[in-house]
C-alpha angles and dihedrals in degrees: 000000000000103000141024088250089060089049092051091050092047093050089053093047091052092047089057097051094101090047090053089048089055093241093127145331104258135030091233086075092077127063097207099063136103089238093060090044093053096040096044107020115201118239090216133031094012116187095205125052097224093192093052090046092051091050091051092049096041093238118146105209140024092242090056089048094051094046092046095049094042090052095049090050091047092050093047089053092046096052091041099235088154101125121111114272116204093207088071098041107033108026127100090209142013121207142059122350089255093052094048090047091052091051094047089057091059116105115265097018119133126225116275137069141158135235136195 
């Protein structure tokens, strides 16, 4: 992923996987999700390094991370963008044409890619 905006979009997309699969209506219904980890961080054995994620996203506090992420998930559920999107499940890179071209040149990468 080229930018923090791409990372944010990817996080929301992954959090909606079980909704897309028809296993429920909201990602808070599953314990083993990024949504649950961000909204209710574990004190021990955390799966997500909140500080690192906040740094990558340019967000100053856990409260802002939680609100921003919750709002993006809710918005995605509201506008029904819950269909599978190949750019998140089949691409080798997500970003600008130049970024995707650079990643494709790396040894061991398969054909494909997506830009926006």
